[in-house]
N, C-alpha and C positions, 0 to 999 in steps of 0.2 A: 504493500500500501505505500504512495505515495503525500504528499504535501496538497491540499485540496485548494484552490482559492476560484470556486461556484459559491454563488450565492446560498446564503446557509437559511433555511427556515426553522420552524418553530411552528407544531400542532398540539395539540390538545384535546382531550376527549375524554366523556365519563362513559365508561361500559356500564351498564346493568347486566350484572348475571343471574338468570334464574334459579332458584332455590334451590339446594342438593342438601343428598342425607349428609350424615357425618362420617366423615375420611378425605381420602385425598384424589382430587378429581384433574384429569390433564383438561386444561383451557389452553393451552397453546393456537389451537386453530380456529378460536371464539376470537382471540385476541388480535389477531393476524388480519380474521376477516373485517373486525369493525375496526381498525383503520387504514384504508385503503392508500393513505398518504405514503404509508411506508415504503412501497413500489418505490416512490421517486426521491426518496435518500441513497447516496451515495455510499456516504460514512457518516453516521451519526450513534447516536445513545435513545435508547428505547428505554422510559423511565415506568414502572409499573410501580401504584401506591393502592392498595386498599385500605376503603374508608370504615372499618372495621377494628372492634379491639379482641374478637373472640375468632378472628379465622385469620388466615396468616397465608403468604405467599413463599413458594422455594423453586430450583428448578433441581429437577431427579430425576432418573430413569424414566425414560418414555416408553419401552418397550414391551417388558415384562407386567403384566397385573398383578402379579406375586409383590410386586414392590409398593406400592399404594397401602395391599392391605399388611404387611407388615410391619411401613413404617406407622399406621394406626395405631398396631397392635402395639409397637415398640413405646409411642406417645403416652397410650393410656397407662403401662407401668410408668412412665415418669411423672406423668401428672395424674393421679387416681383418684375417683371421685369420689371414695371413701375415705380420704386423705382429711384428718379435723382443720376443714378451709373457716375461715371468719366471716367472711362474705359469703353468703349464701341464699339473700333473698329472690334470687332470680336463679333458681335449681340448683341444684347437683351439679349438672354440666357447665355451669357456668364460669364457677373458677379457674378450675381444669384448662377450660377453653382459654382464660387471659393468659395463664402460666405457658400451655403450647405456645400463644401468639408473643411471647417475648422468647421463648425458645428460638423461633424460627423465622420473626420479622414481617416488617407491612409493608416492605419493598423490594423491588428487584430492581438491575439496570443492565440491560442487555446490548452489547456493542450490533452496530446495523452496516452491512456492507453489500451494495450494490443491490438496495431493494430487500434484503430478505433479513432476519434475526441469524445472528452470529452462534447460534448455539449448535453443541455437539451432535453427533451421530442419534448417538440415543440420550439427546437432554431434552424436556421438556416443561414447561409452565403447570406449576399446580398451582391449585385453590384446594387449600387447607380447610375444611370444616370441622369446626370443632364442638359445635351444637348442635344437639339431637334434633331439633326443629327451627332449624335459623330460617330468617326471610331470603328473597335473592341478595346478592352482595353488589355493590359499587365500588370500579376499580378508575381512579383515575390513571389516565395513559398518556405520555409527555414525551412525543418525538422532537428531536432538534440532530438537524444535520447538514452536511451540504449535497445541495440539490444539483442534480446534471440539469447542465445550461438549457438543454432542449424543454427540460421540465419548468423553470425556473419561471415563466410567463403564464 
């Protein structure tokens, strides 16, 4: 990759995801489909931020369905519902969800090149839903990068 002198562009949108069950859910295709401006970026960054404290985002293995199931079981051991939490007013799955969210994080920054996310062959973006009955989740997608000259206008 070289030094880019093309015009720079900023794009931002909010993506509302449908409600999902508790667990780890691949959302890479939804993120890409919702953001057609991505195809115009020659070199840049996509920042993905989740606007919730009981769900999180990660990049992990996207091929074997055992991976998300194993991740869910592992995090249930790390933050069990039967731990003596003080914050219990929103149900037994709420405080463990906050703990899991702290461990995993609320945002991702992914390089973009030639109009594509620079994810590895076996990498995908996961929504980590930590509540049993959560509503839809909102993601703020912010894209910044060099736009190909012919795409700048």
